[in-house]
mmCIF file of the N, C-alpha and C atoms, coordinates in Angstrom:
data_MODEL
# 
_entry.id   MODEL 
# 
loop_
_atom_site.group_PDB 
_atom_site.id 
_atom_site.type_symbol 
_atom_site.label_atom_id 
_atom_site.label_alt_id 
_atom_site.label_comp_id 
_atom_site.label_asym_id 
_atom_site.label_entity_id 
_atom_site.label_seq_id 
_atom_site.pdbx_PDB_ins_code 
_atom_site.Cartn_x 
_atom_site.Cartn_y 
_atom_site.Cartn_z 
_atom_site.occupancy 
_atom_site.B_iso_or_equiv 
_atom_site.pdbx_formal_charge 
_atom_site.auth_seq_id 
_atom_site.auth_comp_id 
_atom_site.auth_asym_id 
_atom_site.auth_atom_id 
_atom_site.pdbx_PDB_model_num 
ATOM 1   N N  . MET A 1 1  ? 0.881   -1.239 0.069  1.00 0.00 ? 1  MET A N  1 
ATOM 2   C CA . MET A 1 1  ? -0.035  -0.043 -0.016 1.00 0.00 ? 1  MET A CA 1 
ATOM 3   C C  . MET A 1 1  ? 0.841   1.179  -0.041 1.00 0.00 ? 1  MET A C  1 
ATOM 4   N N  . ASN A 1 2  ? 0.609   2.185  -0.867 1.00 0.00 ? 2  ASN A N  1 
ATOM 5   C CA . ASN A 1 2  ? 1.335   3.346  -0.874 1.00 0.00 ? 2  ASN A CA 1 
ATOM 6   C C  . ASN A 1 2  ? 1.000   4.338  -0.085 1.00 0.00 ? 2  ASN A C  1 
ATOM 7   N N  . GLU A 1 3  ? 1.488   5.504  0.111  1.00 0.00 ? 3  GLU A N  1 
ATOM 8   C CA . GLU A 1 3  ? 1.128   6.491  1.129  1.00 0.00 ? 3  GLU A CA 1 
ATOM 9   C C  . GLU A 1 3  ? -0.212  7.145  0.836  1.00 0.00 ? 3  GLU A C  1 
ATOM 10  N N  . SER A 1 4  ? -0.440  7.428  -0.659 1.00 0.00 ? 4  SER A N  1 
ATOM 11  C CA . SER A 1 4  ? -1.554  8.161  -0.777 1.00 0.00 ? 4  SER A CA 1 
ATOM 12  C C  . SER A 1 4  ? -2.811  7.252  -0.351 1.00 0.00 ? 4  SER A C  1 
ATOM 13  N N  . ASP A 1 5  ? -2.754  5.834  -0.809 1.00 0.00 ? 5  ASP A N  1 
ATOM 14  C CA . ASP A 1 5  ? -3.657  4.858  -0.522 1.00 0.00 ? 5  ASP A CA 1 
ATOM 15  C C  . ASP A 1 5  ? -3.923  4.843  0.952  1.00 0.00 ? 5  ASP A C  1 
ATOM 16  N N  . ASP A 1 6  ? -3.003  4.848  1.780  1.00 0.00 ? 6  ASP A N  1 
ATOM 17  C CA . ASP A 1 6  ? -3.226  4.832  3.477  1.00 0.00 ? 6  ASP A CA 1 
ATOM 18  C C  . ASP A 1 6  ? -4.038  6.057  3.661  1.00 0.00 ? 6  ASP A C  1 
ATOM 19  N N  . THR A 1 7  ? -3.444  7.375  3.109  1.00 0.00 ? 7  THR A N  1 
ATOM 20  C CA . THR A 1 7  ? -4.258  8.636  3.504  1.00 0.00 ? 7  THR A CA 1 
ATOM 21  C C  . THR A 1 7  ? -5.673  8.509  2.972  1.00 0.00 ? 7  THR A C  1 
ATOM 22  N N  . ALA A 1 8  ? -5.911  8.040  1.823  1.00 0.00 ? 8  ALA A N  1 
ATOM 23  C CA . ALA A 1 8  ? -7.232  8.015  1.538  1.00 0.00 ? 8  ALA A CA 1 
ATOM 24  C C  . ALA A 1 8  ? -8.349  7.075  2.434  1.00 0.00 ? 8  ALA A C  1 
ATOM 25  N N  . THR A 1 9  ? -7.508  5.868  2.814  1.00 0.00 ? 9  THR A N  1 
ATOM 26  C CA . THR A 1 9  ? -8.191  4.923  3.683  1.00 0.00 ? 9  THR A CA 1 
ATOM 27  C C  . THR A 1 9  ? -8.399  5.615  4.975  1.00 0.00 ? 9  THR A C  1 
ATOM 28  N N  . ARG A 1 10 ? -7.559  6.273  5.509  1.00 0.00 ? 10 ARG A N  1 
ATOM 29  C CA . ARG A 1 10 ? -7.922  6.969  6.685  1.00 0.00 ? 10 ARG A CA 1 
ATOM 30  C C  . ARG A 1 10 ? -8.823  8.041  6.826  1.00 0.00 ? 10 ARG A C  1 
ATOM 31  N N  . ALA A 1 11 ? -8.626  8.716  5.584  1.00 0.00 ? 11 ALA A N  1 
ATOM 32  C CA . ALA A 1 11 ? -9.823  9.920  5.438  1.00 0.00 ? 11 ALA A CA 1 
ATOM 33  C C  . ALA A 1 11 ? -11.204 9.311  5.402  1.00 0.00 ? 11 ALA A C  1 
ATOM 34  N N  . ARG A 1 12 ? -11.327 8.217  4.777  1.00 0.00 ? 12 ARG A N  1 
ATOM 35  C CA . ARG A 1 12 ? -12.536 7.492  4.611  1.00 0.00 ? 12 ARG A CA 1 
ATOM 36  C C  . ARG A 1 12 ? -13.004 6.965  5.851  1.00 0.00 ? 12 ARG A C  1 
ATOM 37  N N  . LYS A 1 13 ? -12.225 6.364  6.618  1.00 0.00 ? 13 LYS A N  1 
ATOM 38  C CA . LYS A 1 13 ? -12.612 5.893  7.858  1.00 0.00 ? 13 LYS A CA 1 
ATOM 39  C C  . LYS A 1 13 ? -13.070 7.147  8.750  1.00 0.00 ? 13 LYS A C  1 
ATOM 40  N N  . ALA A 1 14 ? -12.393 8.113  8.810  1.00 0.00 ? 14 ALA A N  1 
ATOM 41  C CA . ALA A 1 14 ? -12.562 9.259  9.680  1.00 0.00 ? 14 ALA A CA 1 
ATOM 42  C C  . ALA A 1 14 ? -13.991 9.908  9.348  1.00 0.00 ? 14 ALA A C  1 
ATOM 43  N N  . ARG A 1 15 ? -14.121 9.964  8.150  1.00 0.00 ? 15 ARG A N  1 
ATOM 44  C CA . ARG A 1 15 ? -15.555 10.476 7.517  1.00 0.00 ? 15 ARG A CA 1 
ATOM 45  C C  . ARG A 1 15 ? -16.784 9.592  8.198  1.00 0.00 ? 15 ARG A C  1 
ATOM 46  N N  . GLN A 1 16 ? -16.467 8.370  7.951  1.00 0.00 ? 16 GLN A N  1 
ATOM 47  C CA . GLN A 1 16 ? -17.691 7.327  8.346  1.00 0.00 ? 16 GLN A CA 1 
ATOM 48  C C  . GLN A 1 16 ? -17.828 7.540  9.840  1.00 0.00 ? 16 GLN A C  1 
ATOM 49  N N  . SER A 1 17 ? -16.813 7.800  10.631 1.00 0.00 ? 17 SER A N  1 
ATOM 50  C CA . SER A 1 17 ? -16.986 7.650  12.070 1.00 0.00 ? 17 SER A CA 1 
ATOM 51  C C  . SER A 1 17 ? -17.056 8.960  12.759 1.00 0.00 ? 17 SER A C  1 
ATOM 52  N N  . SER A 1 18 ? -17.093 9.989  11.846 1.00 0.00 ? 18 SER A N  1 
ATOM 53  C CA . SER A 1 18 ? -16.990 11.506 12.528 1.00 0.00 ? 18 SER A CA 1 
ATOM 54  C C  . SER A 1 18 ? -18.112 11.700 13.416 1.00 0.00 ? 18 SER A C  1 
ATOM 55  N N  . PRO A 1 19 ? -17.840 12.305 14.700 1.00 0.00 ? 19 PRO A N  1 
ATOM 56  C CA . PRO A 1 19 ? -19.082 12.754 15.503 1.00 0.00 ? 19 PRO A CA 1 
ATOM 57  C C  . PRO A 1 19 ? -19.799 13.866 15.097 1.00 0.00 ? 19 PRO A C  1 
ATOM 58  N N  . PHE A 1 20 ? -19.372 14.497 13.973 1.00 0.00 ? 20 PHE A N  1 
ATOM 59  C CA . PHE A 1 20 ? -19.943 15.777 13.350 1.00 0.00 ? 20 PHE A CA 1 
ATOM 60  C C  . PHE A 1 20 ? -20.928 15.437 12.387 1.00 0.00 ? 20 PHE A C  1 
ATOM 61  N N  . LEU A 1 21 ? -21.976 16.343 12.322 1.00 0.00 ? 21 LEU A N  1 
ATOM 62  C CA . LEU A 1 21 ? -22.956 16.201 11.460 1.00 0.00 ? 21 LEU A CA 1 
ATOM 63  C C  . LEU A 1 21 ? -23.114 17.510 10.626 1.00 0.00 ? 21 LEU A C  1 
ATOM 64  N N  . THR A 1 22 ? -23.408 17.476 9.454  1.00 0.00 ? 22 THR A N  1 
ATOM 65  C CA . THR A 1 22 ? -23.524 18.759 8.797  1.00 0.00 ? 22 THR A CA 1 
ATOM 66  C C  . THR A 1 22 ? -24.972 19.217 9.121  1.00 0.00 ? 22 THR A C  1 
ATOM 67  N N  . ALA A 1 23 ? -25.195 20.698 8.856  1.00 0.00 ? 23 ALA A N  1 
ATOM 68  C CA . ALA A 1 23 ? -26.263 21.459 9.158  1.00 0.00 ? 23 ALA A CA 1 
ATOM 69  C C  . ALA A 1 23 ? -27.577 20.419 8.568  1.00 0.00 ? 23 ALA A C  1 
ATOM 70  N N  . LYS A 1 24 ? -27.358 20.082 7.246  1.00 0.00 ? 24 LYS A N  1 
ATOM 71  C CA . LYS A 1 24 ? -28.485 19.116 6.624  1.00 0.00 ? 24 LYS A CA 1 
ATOM 72  C C  . LYS A 1 24 ? -28.767 18.101 7.497  1.00 0.00 ? 24 LYS A C  1 
ATOM 73  N N  . GLN A 1 25 ? -27.824 17.269 7.847  1.00 0.00 ? 25 GLN A N  1 
ATOM 74  C CA . GLN A 1 25 ? -27.918 15.937 8.717  1.00 0.00 ? 25 GLN A CA 1 
ATOM 75  C C  . GLN A 1 25 ? -28.554 16.205 10.122 1.00 0.00 ? 25 GLN A C  1 
ATOM 76  N N  . THR A 1 26 ? -28.086 17.485 10.728 1.00 0.00 ? 26 THR A N  1 
ATOM 77  C CA . THR A 1 26 ? -28.575 18.005 12.054 1.00 0.00 ? 26 THR A CA 1 
ATOM 78  C C  . THR A 1 26 ? -29.895 18.193 12.030 1.00 0.00 ? 26 THR A C  1 
ATOM 79  N N  . ALA A 1 27 ? -30.379 18.891 11.015 1.00 0.00 ? 27 ALA A N  1 
ATOM 80  C CA . ALA A 1 27 ? -31.863 19.321 10.844 1.00 0.00 ? 27 ALA A CA 1 
ATOM 81  C C  . ALA A 1 27 ? -32.647 17.991 10.814 1.00 0.00 ? 27 ALA A C  1 
ATOM 82  N N  . PHE A 1 28 ? -32.243 17.092 9.872  1.00 0.00 ? 28 PHE A N  1 
ATOM 83  C CA . PHE A 1 28 ? -32.822 15.737 9.794  1.00 0.00 ? 28 PHE A CA 1 
ATOM 84  C C  . PHE A 1 28 ? -32.819 14.927 11.003 1.00 0.00 ? 28 PHE A C  1 
ATOM 85  N N  . TYR A 1 29 ? -31.972 14.891 11.793 1.00 0.00 ? 29 TYR A N  1 
ATOM 86  C CA . TYR A 1 29 ? -31.719 14.356 13.124 1.00 0.00 ? 29 TYR A CA 1 
ATOM 87  C C  . TYR A 1 29 ? -32.675 15.000 14.117 1.00 0.00 ? 29 TYR A C  1 
ATOM 88  N N  . LEU A 1 30 ? -32.937 16.172 14.156 1.00 0.00 ? 30 LEU A N  1 
ATOM 89  C CA . LEU A 1 30 ? -33.759 16.902 14.885 1.00 0.00 ? 30 LEU A CA 1 
ATOM 90  C C  . LEU A 1 30 ? -35.205 16.977 14.606 1.00 0.00 ? 30 LEU A C  1 
ATOM 91  N N  . GLY A 1 31 ? -35.572 16.774 13.228 1.00 0.00 ? 31 GLY A N  1 
ATOM 92  C CA . GLY A 1 31 ? -36.741 16.648 12.735 1.00 0.00 ? 31 GLY A CA 1 
ATOM 93  C C  . GLY A 1 31 ? -37.403 17.963 12.559 1.00 0.00 ? 31 GLY A C  1 
ATOM 94  N N  . LEU A 1 32 ? -36.340 18.860 11.893 1.00 0.00 ? 32 LEU A N  1 
ATOM 95  C CA . LEU A 1 32 ? -36.621 20.335 11.601 1.00 0.00 ? 32 LEU A CA 1 
ATOM 96  C C  . LEU A 1 32 ? -36.164 20.451 10.214 1.00 0.00 ? 32 LEU A C  1 
ATOM 97  N N  . SER A 1 33 ? -36.853 21.554 9.725  1.00 0.00 ? 33 SER A N  1 
ATOM 98  C CA . SER A 1 33 ? -36.361 22.012 8.289  1.00 0.00 ? 33 SER A CA 1 
ATOM 99  C C  . SER A 1 33 ? -34.944 22.552 8.475  1.00 0.00 ? 33 SER A C  1 
ATOM 100 N N  . GLY A 1 34 ? -34.434 22.464 7.383  1.00 0.00 ? 34 GLY A N  1 
ATOM 101 C CA . GLY A 1 34 ? -32.998 23.282 7.298  1.00 0.00 ? 34 GLY A CA 1 
ATOM 102 C C  . GLY A 1 34 ? -33.240 24.668 7.601  1.00 0.00 ? 34 GLY A C  1 
ATOM 103 N N  . SER A 1 35 ? -34.261 25.264 7.024  1.00 0.00 ? 35 SER A N  1 
ATOM 104 C CA . SER A 1 35 ? -34.429 26.781 7.204  1.00 0.00 ? 35 SER A CA 1 
ATOM 105 C C  . SER A 1 35 ? -34.840 26.937 8.660  1.00 0.00 ? 35 SER A C  1 
ATOM 106 N N  . THR A 1 36 ? -35.287 26.090 9.312  1.00 0.00 ? 36 THR A N  1 
ATOM 107 C CA . THR A 1 36 ? -35.627 26.339 10.743 1.00 0.00 ? 36 THR A CA 1 
ATOM 108 C C  . THR A 1 36 ? -34.425 26.455 11.570 1.00 0.00 ? 36 THR A C  1 
ATOM 109 N N  . LEU A 1 37 ? -33.462 25.344 11.243 1.00 0.00 ? 37 LEU A N  1 
ATOM 110 C CA . LEU A 1 37 ? -32.148 25.143 11.989 1.00 0.00 ? 37 LEU A CA 1 
ATOM 111 C C  . LEU A 1 37 ? -31.438 26.450 11.834 1.00 0.00 ? 37 LEU A C  1 
ATOM 112 N N  . LYS A 1 38 ? -31.398 26.838 10.363 1.00 0.00 ? 38 LYS A N  1 
ATOM 113 C CA . LYS A 1 38 ? -30.664 27.998 9.887  1.00 0.00 ? 38 LYS A CA 1 
ATOM 114 C C  . LYS A 1 38 ? -30.969 29.067 10.802 1.00 0.00 ? 38 LYS A C  1 
ATOM 115 N N  . GLY A 1 39 ? -32.443 29.469 11.000 1.00 0.00 ? 39 GLY A N  1 
ATOM 116 C CA . GLY A 1 39 ? -33.050 30.712 11.680 1.00 0.00 ? 39 GLY A CA 1 
ATOM 117 C C  . GLY A 1 39 ? -32.489 30.532 13.195 1.00 0.00 ? 39 GLY A C  1 
ATOM 118 N N  . MET A 1 40 ? -32.844 29.303 13.769 1.00 0.00 ? 40 MET A N  1 
ATOM 119 C CA . MET A 1 40 ? -32.383 29.276 15.173 1.00 0.00 ? 40 MET A CA 1 
ATOM 120 C C  . MET A 1 40 ? -30.791 29.528 15.354 1.00 0.00 ? 40 MET A C  1 
ATOM 121 N N  . ARG A 1 41 ? -30.041 29.115 14.433 1.00 0.00 ? 41 ARG A N  1 
ATOM 122 C CA . ARG A 1 41 ? -28.681 29.273 14.599 1.00 0.00 ? 41 ARG A CA 1 
ATOM 123 C C  . ARG A 1 41 ? -28.249 30.848 14.536 1.00 0.00 ? 41 ARG A C  1 
ATOM 124 N N  . SER A 1 42 ? -29.042 31.608 13.431 1.00 0.00 ? 42 SER A N  1 
ATOM 125 C CA . SER A 1 42 ? -28.755 32.932 13.280 1.00 0.00 ? 42 SER A CA 1 
ATOM 126 C C  . SER A 1 42 ? -29.235 33.849 14.513 1.00 0.00 ? 42 SER A C  1 
ATOM 127 N N  . GLU A 1 43 ? -30.433 33.060 15.369 1.00 0.00 ? 43 GLU A N  1 
ATOM 128 C CA . GLU A 1 43 ? -30.779 33.842 16.532 1.00 0.00 ? 43 GLU A CA 1 
ATOM 129 C C  . GLU A 1 43 ? -30.022 33.377 17.732 1.00 0.00 ? 43 GLU A C  1 
ATOM 130 N N  . GLY A 1 44 ? -29.054 32.544 17.727 1.00 0.00 ? 44 GLY A N  1 
ATOM 131 C CA . GLY A 1 44 ? -28.592 32.040 18.823 1.00 0.00 ? 44 GLY A CA 1 
ATOM 132 C C  . GLY A 1 44 ? -29.425 30.993 19.669 1.00 0.00 ? 44 GLY A C  1 
ATOM 133 N N  . ARG A 1 45 ? -30.499 30.385 18.989 1.00 0.00 ? 45 ARG A N  1 
ATOM 134 C CA . ARG A 1 45 ? -31.269 29.451 19.824 1.00 0.00 ? 45 ARG A CA 1 
ATOM 135 C C  . ARG A 1 45 ? -31.088 28.128 19.533 1.00 0.00 ? 45 ARG A C  1 
ATOM 136 N N  . GLY A 1 46 ? -30.347 27.819 18.470 1.00 0.00 ? 46 GLY A N  1 
ATOM 137 C CA . GLY A 1 46 ? -29.995 26.377 18.234 1.00 0.00 ? 46 GLY A CA 1 
ATOM 138 C C  . GLY A 1 46 ? -28.711 25.910 19.005 1.00 0.00 ? 46 GLY A C  1 
ATOM 139 N N  . PRO A 1 47 ? -28.436 24.523 18.556 1.00 0.00 ? 47 PRO A N  1 
ATOM 140 C CA . PRO A 1 47 ? -27.324 23.663 19.214 1.00 0.00 ? 47 PRO A CA 1 
ATOM 141 C C  . PRO A 1 47 ? -26.181 24.303 18.791 1.00 0.00 ? 47 PRO A C  1 
ATOM 142 N N  . VAL A 1 48 ? -25.198 24.302 19.748 1.00 0.00 ? 48 VAL A N  1 
ATOM 143 C CA . VAL A 1 48 ? -23.774 24.705 19.408 1.00 0.00 ? 48 VAL A CA 1 
ATOM 144 C C  . VAL A 1 48 ? -23.086 24.160 18.126 1.00 0.00 ? 48 VAL A C  1 
ATOM 145 N N  . CYS A 1 49 ? -22.580 25.198 17.122 1.00 0.00 ? 49 CYS A N  1 
ATOM 146 C CA . CYS A 1 49 ? -22.031 24.747 16.173 1.00 0.00 ? 49 CYS A CA 1 
ATOM 147 C C  . CYS A 1 49 ? -20.664 25.246 15.694 1.00 0.00 ? 49 CYS A C  1 
ATOM 148 N N  . ARG A 1 50 ? -20.089 24.710 14.753 1.00 0.00 ? 50 ARG A N  1 
ATOM 149 C CA . ARG A 1 50 ? -18.730 25.172 14.435 1.00 0.00 ? 50 ARG A CA 1 
ATOM 150 C C  . ARG A 1 50 ? -18.793 25.400 12.880 1.00 0.00 ? 50 ARG A C  1 
ATOM 151 N N  . MET A 1 51 ? -18.000 26.459 12.489 1.00 0.00 ? 51 MET A N  1 
ATOM 152 C CA . MET A 1 51 ? -18.043 26.709 11.083 1.00 0.00 ? 51 MET A CA 1 
ATOM 153 C C  . MET A 1 51 ? -16.591 26.375 10.605 1.00 0.00 ? 51 MET A C  1 
ATOM 154 N N  . HIS A 1 52 ? -16.429 25.527 9.672  1.00 0.00 ? 52 HIS A N  1 
ATOM 155 C CA . HIS A 1 52 ? -15.267 24.948 9.001  1.00 0.00 ? 52 HIS A CA 1 
ATOM 156 C C  . HIS A 1 52 ? -15.263 25.400 7.470  1.00 0.00 ? 52 HIS A C  1 
ATOM 157 N N  . GLY A 1 53 ? -14.475 26.276 7.269  1.00 0.00 ? 53 GLY A N  1 
ATOM 158 C CA . GLY A 1 53 ? -14.718 26.805 5.715  1.00 0.00 ? 53 GLY A CA 1 
ATOM 159 C C  . GLY A 1 53 ? -15.899 27.728 5.790  1.00 0.00 ? 53 GLY A C  1 
ATOM 160 N N  . HIS A 1 54 ? -16.818 27.253 4.966  1.00 0.00 ? 54 HIS A N  1 
ATOM 161 C CA . HIS A 1 54 ? -18.174 27.881 4.683  1.00 0.00 ? 54 HIS A CA 1 
ATOM 162 C C  . HIS A 1 54 ? -19.359 27.008 5.202  1.00 0.00 ? 54 HIS A C  1 
ATOM 163 N N  . ALA A 1 55 ? -19.031 26.041 5.822  1.00 0.00 ? 55 ALA A N  1 
ATOM 164 C CA . ALA A 1 55 ? -20.227 25.109 6.288  1.00 0.00 ? 55 ALA A CA 1 
ATOM 165 C C  . ALA A 1 55 ? -20.213 25.050 7.772  1.00 0.00 ? 55 ALA A C  1 
ATOM 166 N N  . TYR A 1 56 ? -21.401 24.757 8.220  1.00 0.00 ? 56 TYR A N  1 
ATOM 167 C CA . TYR A 1 56 ? -21.488 24.577 9.649  1.00 0.00 ? 56 TYR A CA 1 
ATOM 168 C C  . TYR A 1 56 ? -21.673 23.079 10.020 1.00 0.00 ? 56 TYR A C  1 
ATOM 169 N N  . TYR A 1 57 ? -20.978 22.912 11.042 1.00 0.00 ? 57 TYR A N  1 
ATOM 170 C CA . TYR A 1 57 ? -20.995 21.497 11.605 1.00 0.00 ? 57 TYR A CA 1 
ATOM 171 C C  . TYR A 1 57 ? -21.515 21.184 13.124 1.00 0.00 ? 57 TYR A C  1 
ATOM 172 N N  . TYR A 1 58 ? -22.027 20.262 13.406 1.00 0.00 ? 58 TYR A N  1 
ATOM 173 C CA . TYR A 1 58 ? -22.636 20.176 14.715 1.00 0.00 ? 58 TYR A CA 1 
ATOM 174 C C  . TYR A 1 58 ? -22.112 18.785 15.267 1.00 0.00 ? 58 TYR A C  1 
ATOM 175 N N  . HIS A 1 59 ? -21.701 18.729 16.640 1.00 0.00 ? 59 HIS A N  1 
ATOM 176 C CA . HIS A 1 59 ? -21.241 17.670 17.391 1.00 0.00 ? 59 HIS A CA 1 
ATOM 177 C C  . HIS A 1 59 ? -22.325 16.761 17.859 1.00 0.00 ? 59 HIS A C  1 
ATOM 178 N N  . ILE A 1 60 ? -22.494 15.611 17.641 1.00 0.00 ? 60 ILE A N  1 
ATOM 179 C CA . ILE A 1 60 ? -23.808 14.747 18.053 1.00 0.00 ? 60 ILE A CA 1 
ATOM 180 C C  . ILE A 1 60 ? -23.852 14.867 19.558 1.00 0.00 ? 60 ILE A C  1 
ATOM 181 N N  . ASP A 1 61 ? -22.845 14.912 20.293 1.00 0.00 ? 61 ASP A N  1 
ATOM 182 C CA . ASP A 1 61 ? -23.146 15.139 21.733 1.00 0.00 ? 61 ASP A CA 1 
ATOM 183 C C  . ASP A 1 61 ? -23.802 16.440 22.028 1.00 0.00 ? 61 ASP A C  1 
ATOM 184 N N  . GLU A 1 62 ? -23.414 17.515 21.319 1.00 0.00 ? 62 GLU A N  1 
ATOM 185 C CA . GLU A 1 62 ? -23.851 18.945 21.930 1.00 0.00 ? 62 GLU A CA 1 
ATOM 186 C C  . GLU A 1 62 ? -25.350 18.865 21.178 1.00 0.00 ? 62 GLU A C  1 
ATOM 187 N N  . ILE A 1 63 ? -25.488 18.217 20.052 1.00 0.00 ? 63 ILE A N  1 
ATOM 188 C CA . ILE A 1 63 ? -27.051 18.359 19.737 1.00 0.00 ? 63 ILE A CA 1 
ATOM 189 C C  . ILE A 1 63 ? -27.760 17.609 20.613 1.00 0.00 ? 63 ILE A C  1 
ATOM 190 N N  . ASP A 1 64 ? -27.507 16.463 21.061 1.00 0.00 ? 64 ASP A N  1 
ATOM 191 C CA . ASP A 1 64 ? -28.272 15.633 22.147 1.00 0.00 ? 64 ASP A CA 1 
ATOM 192 C C  . ASP A 1 64 ? -28.450 16.377 23.485 1.00 0.00 ? 64 ASP A C  1 
ATOM 193 N N  . ALA A 1 65 ? -27.315 17.060 23.873 1.00 0.00 ? 65 ALA A N  1 
ATOM 194 C CA . ALA A 1 65 ? -27.355 18.079 25.069 1.00 0.00 ? 65 ALA A CA 1 
ATOM 195 C C  . ALA A 1 65 ? -28.438 19.146 24.951 1.00 0.00 ? 65 ALA A C  1 
ATOM 196 N N  . TRP A 1 66 ? -28.403 19.776 23.807 1.00 0.00 ? 66 TRP A N  1 
ATOM 197 C CA . TRP A 1 66 ? -29.230 20.769 23.415 1.00 0.00 ? 66 TRP A CA 1 
ATOM 198 C C  . TRP A 1 66 ? -30.760 20.435 23.515 1.00 0.00 ? 66 TRP A C  1 
ATOM 199 N N  . SER A 1 67 ? -30.896 19.243 22.914 1.00 0.00 ? 67 SER A N  1 
ATOM 200 C CA . SER A 1 67 ? -32.341 18.651 22.753 1.00 0.00 ? 67 SER A CA 1 
ATOM 201 C C  . SER A 1 67 ? -32.616 18.307 24.146 1.00 0.00 ? 67 SER A C  1 
ATOM 202 N N  . ASN A 1 68 ? -31.721 17.661 24.922 1.00 0.00 ? 68 ASN A N  1 
ATOM 203 C CA . ASN A 1 68 ? -32.298 17.244 26.324 1.00 0.00 ? 68 ASN A CA 1 
ATOM 204 C C  . ASN A 1 68 ? -32.545 18.334 27.256 1.00 0.00 ? 68 ASN A C  1 
ATOM 205 N N  . ALA A 1 69 ? -32.048 19.339 27.053 1.00 0.00 ? 69 ALA A N  1 
ATOM 206 C CA . ALA A 1 69 ? -32.184 20.802 27.817 1.00 0.00 ? 69 ALA A CA 1 
ATOM 207 C C  . ALA A 1 69 ? -33.589 21.075 27.476 1.00 0.00 ? 69 ALA A C  1 
ATOM 208 N N  . ARG A 1 70 ? -34.320 20.938 26.439 1.00 0.00 ? 70 ARG A N  1 
ATOM 209 C CA . ARG A 1 70 ? -35.598 21.147 26.010 1.00 0.00 ? 70 ARG A CA 1 
ATOM 210 C C  . ARG A 1 70 ? -36.843 20.130 26.558 1.00 0.00 ? 70 ARG A C  1 
ATOM 211 N N  . LYS A 1 71 ? -36.458 19.168 27.145 1.00 0.00 ? 71 LYS A N  1 
ATOM 212 C CA . LYS A 1 71 ? -37.515 18.104 27.448 1.00 0.00 ? 71 LYS A CA 1 
ATOM 213 C C  . LYS A 1 71 ? -38.627 18.794 28.245 1.00 0.00 ? 71 LYS A C  1 
ATOM 214 N N  . LYS A 1 72 ? -39.824 18.438 28.113 1.00 0.00 ? 72 LYS A N  1 
ATOM 215 C CA . LYS A 1 72 ? -41.030 18.774 28.723 1.00 0.00 ? 72 LYS A CA 1 
ATOM 216 C C  . LYS A 1 72 ? -41.626 17.578 29.321 1.00 0.00 ? 72 LYS A C  1 
ATOM 217 N N  . GLY A 1 73 ? -42.229 17.929 30.459 1.00 0.00 ? 73 GLY A N  1 
ATOM 218 C CA . GLY A 1 73 ? -43.053 16.839 31.117 1.00 0.00 ? 73 GLY A CA 1 
ATOM 219 C C  . GLY A 1 73 ? -42.187 15.865 32.080 1.00 0.00 ? 73 GLY A C  1 
ATOM 220 N N  . ASP A 1 74 ? -40.957 16.431 32.375 1.00 0.00 ? 74 ASP A N  1 
ATOM 221 C CA . ASP A 1 74 ? -40.181 15.510 33.113 1.00 0.00 ? 74 ASP A CA 1 
ATOM 222 C C  . ASP A 1 74 ? -40.403 16.220 34.511 1.00 0.00 ? 74 ASP A C  1 
ATOM 223 N N  . LYS A 1 75 ? -40.808 15.142 35.515 1.00 0.00 ? 75 LYS A N  1 
ATOM 224 C CA . LYS A 1 75 ? -41.329 15.562 36.765 1.00 0.00 ? 75 LYS A CA 1 
ATOM 225 C C  . LYS A 1 75 ? -40.208 16.549 37.605 1.00 0.00 ? 75 LYS A C  1 
ATOM 226 N N  . ASP A 1 76 ? -38.783 16.109 37.238 1.00 0.00 ? 76 ASP A N  1 
ATOM 227 C CA . ASP A 1 76 ? -37.541 16.610 37.959 1.00 0.00 ? 76 ASP A CA 1 
ATOM 228 C C  . ASP A 1 76 ? -37.332 18.156 37.222 1.00 0.00 ? 76 ASP A C  1 
ATOM 229 N N  . ALA A 1 77 ? -37.843 18.451 35.941 1.00 0.00 ? 77 ALA A N  1 
ATOM 230 C CA . ALA A 1 77 ? -37.604 19.651 35.423 1.00 0.00 ? 77 ALA A CA 1 
ATOM 231 C C  . ALA A 1 77 ? -38.295 20.959 35.902 1.00 0.00 ? 77 ALA A C  1 
# 
């Protein structure tokens, strides 16, 4: 295996196991439209995100934490 094959393999594995979701994936995961997530992001009401280049990415743990903080009907809440 040459070096470029190894790099490509490593990149493919990292992409498959990345804990980061795109904005489109995040919206789907949360059951929101992309425009709703975008509006929430611009108003500072959505999950924490990062901008890499020109794209926003969301960490799955932060998405879940944001969602869990909005639970209703929990007797301890």
